[in-house]
ZAPAKE-57640 format. One record per residue (C-alpha): residue in three letters; x, y, z. Coordinates in nm, 3 decimals, always signed. Each point is the difference from the previous one (the first is absolute). Example, Ala and Ser with C-alpha at 12.3 -4.5 7.8 and 13.67 -1.06 7.14 Angstrom:
2
residu | xx | yy | zz
Ala | +1.230 | -0.450 | +0.780
Ser | +0.137 | +0.344 | -0.066
//
This chain:
300
residu | xx | yy | zz
Met | +8.331 | +10.384 | +11.734
Ser | -0.003 | +0.011 | -0.358
Tyr | +0.099 | -0.186 | -0.323
Ile | +0.294 | +0.147 | -0.179
Asn | +0.118 | -0.116 | -0.374
Leu | +0.373 | -0.050 | +0.017
Ser | +0.043 | -0.091 | -0.369
Gly | +0.318 | +0.183 | -0.150
Ile | +0.357 | +0.079 | +0.126
Phe | +0.092 | +0.177 | +0.331
Pro | +0.357 | +0.119 | +0.063
Pro | +0.073 | -0.087 | +0.343
Leu | +0.199 | +0.359 | +0.051
Pro | +0.306 | +0.037 | +0.182
Thr | +0.036 | +0.226 | +0.267
Ser | +0.199 | +0.311 | -0.004
Phe | +0.247 | +0.105 | +0.183
Asp | +0.244 | +0.277 | -0.030
Lys | +0.395 | -0.069 | +0.108
Tyr | -0.041 | -0.022 | +0.360
Glu | -0.298 | -0.261 | -0.038
Asn | -0.263 | +0.291 | +0.113
Leu | -0.354 | -0.090 | -0.213
Leu | -0.058 | +0.233 | -0.266
Pro | -0.384 | +0.021 | -0.083
Glu | +0.045 | +0.246 | -0.280
Lys | +0.221 | -0.230 | -0.187
Ile | -0.253 | -0.299 | +0.053
Arg | -0.281 | +0.228 | -0.160
Gln | +0.232 | +0.083 | -0.287
Asn | +0.099 | -0.369 | -0.082
Ile | -0.417 | -0.041 | -0.017
Thr | -0.039 | +0.295 | -0.183
Arg | +0.211 | -0.114 | -0.289
Leu | -0.102 | -0.360 | +0.039
Cys | -0.344 | +0.115 | -0.050
Glu | +0.070 | +0.039 | -0.354
Tyr | -0.036 | -0.332 | -0.074
Asp | -0.338 | -0.212 | +0.039
Leu | +0.099 | -0.134 | +0.314
Thr | -0.320 | -0.138 | +0.213
Gly | +0.154 | +0.168 | +0.328
Phe | +0.326 | -0.033 | +0.217
Leu | +0.087 | -0.193 | +0.320
Ile | +0.161 | +0.214 | +0.263
Leu | +0.193 | -0.193 | +0.271
Gly | +0.077 | -0.291 | -0.153
Ser | +0.285 | -0.248 | +0.017
Asn | +0.181 | +0.278 | -0.223
Gly | -0.143 | +0.275 | +0.195
Glu | +0.216 | -0.139 | +0.300
Gln | -0.304 | -0.005 | +0.202
Val | +0.190 | -0.175 | +0.267
Met | +0.266 | +0.273 | +0.010
Leu | -0.262 | +0.313 | +0.068
Thr | -0.164 | +0.110 | +0.313
Asp | -0.389 | +0.005 | +0.039
Arg | +0.039 | +0.377 | -0.036
Glu | +0.198 | -0.048 | -0.327
Lys | -0.262 | -0.246 | -0.108
Ser | -0.242 | +0.206 | +0.029
Glu | +0.150 | +0.341 | -0.149
Ala | +0.105 | -0.236 | -0.316
Ile | -0.379 | -0.120 | -0.044
Ala | -0.135 | +0.336 | +0.057
Ala | +0.294 | +0.091 | -0.272
Ala | -0.130 | -0.211 | -0.265
Arg | -0.368 | +0.072 | +0.034
Glu | +0.070 | +0.380 | -0.009
Ala | +0.184 | -0.145 | -0.372
Leu | -0.228 | -0.217 | -0.155
Pro | -0.270 | +0.114 | -0.237
Asp | -0.353 | -0.134 | +0.007
Gly | -0.057 | -0.355 | -0.118
Arg | +0.304 | -0.111 | +0.121
Leu | +0.066 | -0.242 | +0.294
Leu | +0.217 | +0.038 | +0.287
Leu | +0.090 | -0.354 | +0.180
Ala | +0.190 | +0.053 | +0.368
Gly | +0.207 | -0.286 | +0.155
Thr | -0.100 | -0.013 | +0.352
Gly | +0.128 | -0.346 | +0.107
Gly | +0.193 | +0.025 | +0.354
Gln | +0.102 | -0.299 | +0.224
Ser | -0.324 | -0.010 | +0.225
Thr | -0.368 | +0.001 | -0.105
Arg | -0.040 | +0.304 | +0.258
Glu | +0.265 | +0.215 | -0.185
Thr | -0.097 | -0.114 | -0.388
Ile | -0.400 | +0.123 | +0.087
Ala | +0.170 | +0.327 | +0.181
Leu | +0.185 | +0.026 | -0.374
Thr | -0.303 | -0.091 | -0.204
Lys | -0.239 | +0.260 | +0.177
Ala | +0.304 | +0.270 | +0.003
Ala | +0.042 | -0.058 | -0.413
Ala | -0.410 | +0.017 | -0.040
Ala | +0.015 | +0.308 | +0.180
Glu | +0.238 | +0.151 | -0.238
Gly | -0.171 | -0.099 | -0.326
Ala | +0.127 | -0.354 | -0.075
Asp | -0.288 | -0.171 | -0.220
Ala | +0.155 | -0.359 | +0.143
Val | +0.244 | -0.170 | +0.182
Leu | +0.255 | -0.254 | -0.038
Val | +0.065 | -0.184 | +0.261
Leu | +0.381 | -0.225 | +0.048
Asn | -0.023 | -0.263 | +0.227
Pro | +0.128 | +0.011 | +0.335
Phe | +0.354 | -0.211 | -0.008
Tyr | +0.202 | +0.026 | +0.301
Phe | -0.118 | -0.255 | +0.160
Lys | +0.000 | -0.210 | -0.282
Ser | -0.056 | -0.388 | +0.212
Leu | -0.354 | +0.137 | +0.120
Met | -0.117 | +0.191 | -0.316
Thr | -0.236 | -0.334 | -0.062
Asn | -0.277 | -0.040 | -0.227
Glu | -0.251 | +0.104 | +0.283
Ala | +0.202 | +0.317 | +0.117
Leu | +0.062 | +0.156 | -0.327
Val | -0.365 | -0.089 | -0.093
Lys | -0.137 | +0.209 | +0.296
His | +0.260 | +0.257 | -0.027
Tyr | -0.122 | +0.084 | -0.325
Leu | -0.386 | -0.019 | +0.050
Asp | +0.054 | +0.211 | +0.340
Val | +0.192 | +0.281 | -0.198
Ala | -0.321 | -0.040 | -0.279
Asp | -0.220 | +0.046 | +0.246
Ala | +0.156 | +0.300 | +0.176
Ser | +0.067 | +0.184 | -0.366
Thr | -0.236 | +0.226 | -0.151
Val | +0.151 | -0.033 | -0.346
Pro | +0.063 | -0.310 | -0.195
Val | +0.310 | -0.218 | +0.100
Ile | +0.232 | -0.187 | -0.237
Val | +0.217 | -0.313 | +0.095
Tyr | +0.366 | +0.055 | -0.043
Asn | +0.192 | -0.322 | -0.044
Met | +0.395 | +0.067 | -0.056
Pro | +0.175 | -0.281 | +0.135
Gly | +0.387 | +0.165 | -0.108
Asn | -0.046 | +0.260 | +0.247
Thr | -0.198 | -0.156 | +0.325
Gly | +0.115 | -0.398 | -0.035
Leu | -0.336 | -0.135 | +0.000
Asp | -0.227 | -0.126 | -0.320
Met | -0.342 | +0.029 | +0.044
Thr | -0.207 | -0.264 | -0.150
Ser | -0.282 | +0.021 | -0.190
Ala | -0.219 | -0.165 | +0.227
Met | +0.104 | +0.242 | +0.231
Ile | -0.083 | +0.274 | -0.282
Ile | -0.310 | -0.133 | -0.034
Ala | -0.125 | -0.047 | +0.324
Met | +0.074 | +0.396 | +0.013
Ala | -0.151 | +0.056 | -0.282
Ser | -0.344 | -0.104 | +0.160
His | -0.045 | +0.350 | +0.182
Pro | -0.176 | +0.266 | -0.203
Asn | +0.239 | +0.252 | +0.061
Ile | +0.283 | -0.189 | -0.180
Ile | +0.022 | +0.069 | -0.337
Gly | +0.324 | -0.158 | -0.141
Met | +0.347 | -0.109 | +0.050
Lys | +0.358 | +0.098 | -0.098
Glu | +0.225 | -0.318 | -0.090
Ser | +0.324 | +0.108 | +0.028
Gly | +0.128 | -0.324 | +0.021
Gly | -0.021 | -0.092 | -0.375
Asn | -0.215 | -0.291 | +0.088
Val | -0.256 | -0.021 | -0.354
Val | -0.105 | -0.332 | +0.116
Lys | -0.133 | +0.180 | +0.343
Met | -0.167 | +0.278 | -0.201
Gly | -0.176 | -0.290 | -0.189
Glu | -0.111 | -0.165 | +0.287
Val | -0.113 | +0.290 | +0.186
Leu | -0.215 | +0.144 | -0.291
Leu | -0.188 | -0.335 | -0.037
Arg | -0.059 | -0.029 | +0.380
Ala | -0.050 | +0.386 | +0.125
Lys | -0.334 | +0.143 | -0.025
Pro | -0.117 | +0.168 | -0.345
Gly | +0.187 | +0.340 | -0.065
Phe | +0.248 | -0.055 | +0.269
Gln | +0.336 | +0.146 | -0.231
Val | +0.358 | -0.105 | -0.027
Leu | +0.271 | +0.255 | -0.086
Ala | +0.369 | -0.117 | -0.097
Gly | +0.261 | +0.127 | +0.226
Gly | +0.284 | -0.010 | -0.255
Ala | +0.017 | +0.106 | -0.350
Gly | +0.243 | -0.288 | -0.081
Phe | -0.298 | -0.215 | +0.020
Leu | -0.298 | +0.250 | -0.100
Leu | -0.104 | -0.193 | -0.335
Pro | -0.006 | -0.321 | +0.196
Ala | -0.198 | +0.133 | +0.242
Leu | -0.271 | +0.151 | -0.234
Ser | -0.035 | -0.338 | -0.171
Thr | -0.129 | -0.143 | +0.333
Gly | -0.256 | +0.262 | +0.037
Ala | +0.168 | +0.312 | +0.190
Val | -0.109 | +0.310 | -0.050
Gly | +0.324 | +0.194 | -0.021
Gly | +0.329 | +0.058 | +0.224
Ile | +0.163 | +0.225 | +0.267
Leu | +0.336 | +0.006 | -0.172
Ala | +0.299 | +0.149 | +0.092
Leu | +0.107 | +0.058 | -0.369
Ala | -0.318 | +0.209 | -0.029
Asn | +0.202 | +0.230 | +0.167
Ile | +0.221 | +0.039 | -0.261
Ala | -0.152 | -0.173 | -0.303
Pro | -0.383 | +0.099 | -0.002
Ser | -0.035 | -0.052 | -0.368
Gln | +0.127 | -0.329 | -0.058
Cys | -0.167 | -0.112 | +0.307
Leu | -0.309 | +0.136 | -0.128
Gln | +0.081 | -0.155 | -0.297
Ile | +0.004 | -0.335 | +0.073
Val | -0.326 | +0.015 | +0.143
Arg | -0.167 | +0.135 | -0.325
Ser | +0.141 | -0.214 | -0.185
Phe | -0.098 | -0.326 | +0.191
Lys | -0.330 | +0.179 | -0.018
Glu | -0.009 | +0.030 | -0.407
Gly | +0.085 | -0.330 | +0.019
Asp | +0.362 | +0.047 | -0.179
Met | +0.213 | -0.208 | +0.208
Ile | +0.278 | -0.026 | -0.204
Ser | +0.043 | +0.422 | +0.047
Ala | -0.076 | -0.081 | +0.416
Met | +0.232 | -0.286 | +0.008
Arg | +0.314 | +0.199 | -0.188
Leu | -0.075 | +0.262 | +0.236
Gln | -0.017 | -0.190 | +0.292
His | +0.356 | -0.164 | -0.077
Met | +0.132 | +0.351 | -0.021
Met | -0.090 | +0.087 | +0.314
Ile | +0.109 | -0.285 | +0.218
Pro | +0.385 | +0.157 | +0.034
Val | -0.053 | +0.345 | +0.089
Asn | -0.298 | -0.143 | +0.221
Ala | +0.250 | -0.244 | +0.199
Ala | +0.248 | +0.311 | +0.017
Val | -0.238 | +0.229 | +0.219
Thr | -0.179 | -0.276 | +0.206
Ala | +0.153 | -0.330 | +0.123
Arg | +0.359 | +0.086 | -0.149
Trp | +0.090 | +0.360 | +0.119
Gly | -0.315 | +0.082 | +0.134
Val | -0.139 | +0.327 | +0.106
Pro | +0.321 | +0.202 | -0.015
Ala | -0.023 | -0.078 | -0.330
Leu | -0.346 | +0.082 | -0.094
Lys | +0.081 | +0.335 | +0.150
Glu | +0.352 | +0.004 | -0.236
Ala | -0.242 | -0.053 | -0.280
Met | -0.236 | +0.263 | +0.057
Asp | +0.291 | +0.239 | +0.041
Tyr | +0.143 | -0.115 | -0.337
Leu | -0.327 | -0.006 | -0.196
Gly | -0.112 | +0.365 | +0.134
Leu | -0.175 | -0.032 | +0.318
Tyr | +0.075 | +0.044 | +0.344
Gly | +0.137 | -0.324 | +0.163
Gly | +0.233 | +0.135 | +0.317
Pro | +0.156 | -0.187 | +0.222
Ala | -0.114 | -0.326 | +0.137
Arg | +0.008 | -0.021 | +0.420
Arg | +0.331 | -0.164 | +0.183
Pro | +0.030 | -0.262 | +0.021
Leu | -0.103 | -0.038 | -0.325
Leu | +0.330 | +0.124 | -0.250
Pro | +0.089 | +0.201 | -0.287
Leu | +0.047 | -0.222 | -0.335
Thr | +0.362 | +0.028 | -0.061
Asp | +0.141 | +0.177 | -0.330
Asp | +0.011 | -0.335 | -0.173
Val | -0.344 | -0.118 | +0.098
Arg | -0.121 | +0.307 | -0.124
Arg | +0.178 | -0.018 | -0.326
Gln | -0.188 | -0.396 | -0.043
Leu | -0.357 | +0.151 | +0.134
Ala | +0.094 | +0.308 | -0.334
Glu | +0.057 | -0.305 | -0.223
Leu | -0.242 | -0.198 | +0.062
Ile | -0.261 | +0.279 | -0.013
Ala | +0.132 | +0.078 | -0.351
Glu | -0.057 | -0.363 | -0.123
Ser | -0.323 | +0.025 | +0.119
Gly | -0.088 | +0.303 | -0.185
Ile | -0.175 | +0.174 | +0.282
Glu | +0.055 | +0.389 | -0.071
Lys | +0.057 | +0.283 | +0.194
Phe | -0.306 | +0.247 | +0.131
Asn | -0.064 | +0.278 | -0.181
//
């Protein structure tokens, strides 16, 4: 068990598939190499944007191994390892650590919603943290799980020495502030969406795991930089510009739109796995317009 500094920006990298939905490890490596031209702290592999729930256990290990191979020294690799049982989550966590993940991001179980009480979820995370050889980051994603973990739950989880932070994707900056006020010193909060990156930073978040960072790493990094320099006007202007395009590749059109945007900008996006459908031609046009309006440029 060890502490790692999560400060900065992490793209949650989409998992690359060919037209038959087969895993393409070489494209995962290629995207990481291209994005490493920017001063990103690291990458998340197998997050929600990585379609983690669509992959077999073997594919998950292969994707993590591909990411690790491409990652240069000094960049962190986070891996999503949330499962529906504690047993599965521990197994996925151990497998991720074996493939070289520096820390794991654990989405809460959600299938048996009515039984996912405070007690059940806190115990789940503490048990995973006990079994993990790498640090654990709590992942709150109510849009996907239908469960919104409370600040009290997160604070209780943070008491474990191997739980070092949380990714808050619900956009609740009040919750972020409450957690940072009452959790152990050094507990780190990451924004889970670029649409609220600046507000999250203002409450004490150390950075973000942002879908938008896959297609606009420069802009995401500049928001953080301007905030740290005290240039709130520039940070606010850029934050406002990023909101529409970020919404397009997250809540509005989701993973297929993020992958389409990557293809459009010169990275490899490729198809999403069914039942996720490709974008219509009309939506593709709308997405291209939003990208142009945001000032995001194509990769060289």
